[in-house]
VMD Tcl script that draws the C-alpha trace (Angstrom):
set ca {
  {204.49 73.68 28.36}
  {204.64 74.89 24.77}
  {206.03 78.31 23.89}
  {204.94 80.82 21.25}
  {206.86 83.68 19.64}
  {205.67 87.02 18.28}
  {207.66 89.16 15.84}
  {207.45 92.97 15.62}
  {208.54 94.83 12.47}
  {208.67 98.22 10.82}
  {207.95 96.99 7.32}
  {208.54 99.12 4.24}
  {207.66 98.75 0.56}
  {210.61 96.46 -0.29}
  {209.32 92.90 -0.04}
  {212.74 91.21 -0.22}
  {214.19 93.43 2.51}
  {211.25 92.73 4.81}
  {211.42 88.98 4.22}
  {215.15 88.97 4.90}
  {214.50 90.54 8.30}
  {211.75 87.99 9.01}
  {214.11 85.13 8.14}
  {216.70 86.37 10.63}
  {214.15 86.40 13.44}
  {212.77 82.99 12.50}
  {216.29 81.56 12.64}
  {216.77 82.97 16.14}
  {213.38 81.72 17.28}
  {214.13 78.23 15.94}
  {217.02 77.95 18.40}
  {214.65 78.29 21.36}
  {211.58 76.47 22.66}
  {208.84 78.14 20.62}
  {206.88 75.83 18.35}
  {204.93 78.60 16.62}
  {205.83 82.10 15.46}
  {203.45 84.94 14.59}
  {204.14 87.68 12.03}
  {202.50 91.15 11.94}
  {199.82 92.45 9.64}
  {201.38 93.42 6.28}
  {204.68 91.86 7.34}
  {205.92 91.45 3.75}
  {205.32 95.07 2.77}
  {203.78 98.33 3.93}
  {203.43 100.23 0.65}
  {203.19 103.92 -0.06}
  {199.86 103.38 -1.82}
  {197.25 100.73 -1.02}
  {196.91 99.89 -4.73}
  {200.22 98.07 -4.32}
  {198.36 95.39 -2.39}
  {196.46 94.58 -5.59}
  {199.62 94.63 -7.72}
  {201.45 92.25 -5.35}
  {198.48 90.03 -4.46}
  {198.98 86.28 -4.66}
  {196.75 83.28 -5.29}
  {196.37 81.09 -2.21}
  {199.07 78.42 -2.34}
  {201.27 80.22 -4.85}
  {203.52 83.28 -4.89}
  {206.90 84.44 -3.57}
  {205.65 85.53 -0.13}
  {203.91 82.22 0.53}
  {206.84 80.25 -0.86}
  {209.17 82.12 1.49}
  {207.03 81.31 4.55}
  {206.61 77.66 3.51}
  {210.37 77.23 3.03}
  {211.19 78.78 6.40}
  {208.52 76.80 8.25}
  {209.94 73.56 6.85}
  {213.57 74.64 7.27}
  {213.19 75.58 10.93}
  {210.47 73.01 11.73}
  {208.21 75.66 13.22}
  {204.59 76.60 12.66}
  {204.12 80.14 11.32}
  {201.04 82.35 11.35}
  {201.79 84.68 8.46}
  {200.28 87.93 9.72}
  {198.50 89.06 6.59}
  {199.14 88.47 2.92}
  {197.04 90.10 0.16}
  {195.27 87.34 -1.75}
  {193.43 87.69 -5.04}
  {189.65 87.57 -5.29}
  {187.23 87.19 -8.19}
  {187.16 90.98 -8.34}
  {190.38 92.18 -10.02}
  {190.16 95.44 -8.04}
  {189.91 93.81 -4.61}
  {192.02 91.50 -2.46}
  {191.59 89.90 0.93}
  {193.78 90.63 3.95}
  {194.48 87.05 4.92}
  {196.25 85.26 7.74}
  {197.66 81.95 6.52}
  {198.79 79.28 8.95}
  {201.72 77.09 7.86}
  {202.61 73.91 9.72}
  {206.18 72.76 10.39}
  {206.27 71.00 7.02}
  {205.47 74.21 5.18}
  {201.89 73.28 4.34}
  {199.03 75.79 4.54}
  {196.60 74.38 7.10}
  {194.28 77.36 7.73}
  {193.23 80.73 6.35}
  {191.40 83.65 7.94}
  {190.28 86.69 5.95}
  {189.99 89.92 7.95}
  {186.31 90.55 8.65}
  {186.31 94.12 9.98}
  {187.90 96.65 7.64}
  {189.34 99.92 8.91}
  {187.23 102.65 7.27}
  {187.62 105.64 9.59}
  {188.51 109.30 9.94}
  {190.64 109.66 13.06}
  {189.38 112.29 15.52}
  {191.25 115.61 15.55}
  {193.45 114.46 12.71}
  {193.84 114.54 8.94}
  {194.40 110.78 8.96}
  {191.75 108.65 7.29}
  {191.70 105.04 6.17}
  {189.41 103.26 3.72}
  {190.50 99.64 3.59}
  {187.28 98.59 1.86}
  {188.42 100.44 -1.27}
  {191.03 97.72 -1.79}
  {190.04 94.84 0.50}
  {187.03 92.55 0.62}
  {185.45 91.68 3.97}
  {186.09 88.18 5.23}
  {183.01 86.15 6.10}
  {184.09 83.24 8.27}
  {185.73 82.68 11.64}
  {188.67 80.31 11.89}
  {189.81 78.08 14.75}
  {192.62 75.55 14.41}
  {194.45 73.02 16.57}
  {198.20 73.66 16.76}
  {201.14 72.32 18.81}
  {200.67 75.21 21.28}
  {196.90 74.84 21.69}
  {193.58 75.65 20.05}
  {193.99 78.99 18.28}
  {191.37 81.44 17.06}
  {192.44 83.95 14.42}
  {191.69 87.68 14.25}
  {193.35 90.71 12.63}
  {193.93 94.28 13.88}
  {190.60 96.20 13.70}
  {188.75 93.00 14.66}
  {190.02 93.74 18.18}
  {187.29 96.35 18.67}
  {184.46 93.86 18.18}
  {184.05 91.63 21.26}
  {181.25 89.68 19.59}
  {183.78 88.07 17.26}
  {185.89 86.88 20.18}
  {182.88 85.51 22.03}
  {182.04 83.47 18.94}
  {185.62 82.18 18.88}
  {185.21 81.19 22.53}
  {182.27 78.97 21.57}
  {184.83 76.83 19.70}
  {186.85 76.36 22.91}
  {189.80 78.54 21.88}
  {192.71 78.67 24.31}
  {194.74 81.28 22.43}
  {193.72 84.13 20.14}
  {196.36 85.35 17.70}
  {195.99 88.89 16.39}
  {198.48 90.39 13.90}
  {198.10 94.17 13.73}
  {199.23 97.50 12.30}
  {197.42 99.65 14.86}
  {197.68 103.41 14.38}
  {199.75 105.32 16.92}
  {196.98 107.84 17.63}
  {194.43 105.23 18.68}
  {196.94 102.69 19.93}
  {198.45 104.87 22.62}
  {195.02 105.13 24.25}
  {193.14 101.96 23.30}
  {195.54 99.17 22.34}
  {196.57 97.69 25.69}
  {193.10 97.97 27.34}
  {191.49 96.27 24.36}
  {194.01 93.42 24.22}
  {193.72 92.79 27.96}
  {189.92 92.98 27.81}
  {189.69 90.32 25.10}
  {191.93 88.04 27.17}
  {190.02 88.60 30.41}
  {186.55 88.32 28.84}
  {187.33 84.98 27.27}
  {189.86 83.66 29.80}
  {192.33 82.93 27.04}
  {195.80 83.94 25.93}
  {196.07 86.90 23.55}
  {199.12 86.88 21.29}
  {199.61 90.05 19.24}
  {202.24 90.74 16.58}
  {202.53 94.34 15.45}
  {203.97 96.90 13.10}
  {205.79 99.74 14.83}
  {207.09 103.14 13.79}
  {206.96 105.38 10.72}
  {206.19 103.95 7.28}
  {206.70 105.37 3.80}
  {202.96 106.03 3.47}
  {203.25 108.55 6.30}
  {201.45 106.23 8.68}
  {202.76 105.71 12.21}
  {202.00 102.41 13.89}
  {201.90 101.77 17.61}
  {203.96 98.60 18.15}
  {203.62 97.17 21.66}
  {203.39 93.54 20.60}
  {202.43 91.57 23.68}
  {201.44 88.17 24.98}
  {198.75 88.38 27.65}
  {197.60 85.48 29.83}
  {193.97 84.57 30.66}
  {194.10 86.69 33.83}
  {195.00 89.79 31.83}
  {198.66 89.85 32.83}
  {201.31 90.76 30.27}
  {203.73 87.83 30.01}
  {206.03 89.41 27.43}
  {206.09 92.71 25.54}
  {208.18 94.72 23.07}
  {207.20 98.38 23.07}
  {209.04 99.79 20.05}
  {211.41 98.79 17.28}
  {211.84 95.46 15.58}
  {212.43 92.19 17.39}
  {210.54 89.32 18.91}
  {209.11 88.14 22.21}
  {208.32 84.67 23.55}
  {206.16 83.21 26.29}
  {205.11 79.81 27.54}
  {201.47 78.84 27.17}
  {200.51 77.32 30.52}
  {197.55 75.07 29.79}
  {197.32 73.85 33.39}
  {196.93 77.43 34.60}
  {194.39 78.18 31.88}
  {192.31 75.14 32.86}
  {192.58 75.98 36.55}
  {191.43 79.57 36.02}
  {188.45 78.45 33.98}
  {187.46 75.87 36.59}
  {187.89 78.07 39.66}
  {186.56 81.25 38.06}
  {183.79 79.86 35.82}
  {182.70 83.14 34.22}
  {182.38 81.54 30.81}
  {179.79 79.09 32.16}
  {177.68 81.99 33.38}
  {177.11 83.50 29.96}
  {173.39 84.20 29.48}
  {171.33 86.30 27.13}
  {169.22 89.10 28.56}
  {165.59 88.05 28.56}
  {166.26 84.30 28.66}
  {163.93 82.37 30.96}
}
mol new
graphics top color blue
foreach p $ca { graphics top sphere $p radius 0.5 }
foreach p [lrange $ca 0 end-1] q [lrange $ca 1 end] { graphics top cylinder $p $q radius 0.2 }
display resetview
């Protein structure tokens, strides 16, 4: 059975400091059985102002953040799903929030741009977020074969849209990887039920990698990175602070559940004859 690792961080605005912490965890992970490691949303920096994403945006395939991930993937011979990195677009005032997948040679083998952007006013709070002011919506789903299984990619706010995950299921995903920086206010109520629901609905593993704690922008993130199996059971979890978790991906169990509990074969559309 292959294993997968998930890193949790409390990233700040200093890119070099954040990457140094990531490198320490990757070194530890490389000593174990995990063949793939996942980083959180905005792992390289959580700035005070969202305009910093535009200032520090990179072109796909070039830039200090991507070079760092490529070097570590090759050095430790591990696949890395690089949470999110701001990538430049044709619009100089917009970037994409992109998950890049690096193989164990340090090559970029997949990219997913966050589709659902967090434009909300939190209930009973002064907190509001308008990601679309800085970020462009992604347009395409992404599924990729990896050493740990067939992975579908999603990011943070995507979690609230089950239609996206059902579409990923149609590509036979076994694992869904979701980097996140979920707010504390919504996360303490919604995070775990949503993660478990996406796993149960699609009989797949959910691997989440999160930001946790207080950030210089004043935002508080929820943490609680977890790996959930296809039956909705939490296999590994880190509630707060920085660190990493690991879990085996049991493909025999996944196949058995899908065969003996064939919910996915019973999917129909209302009104079909």
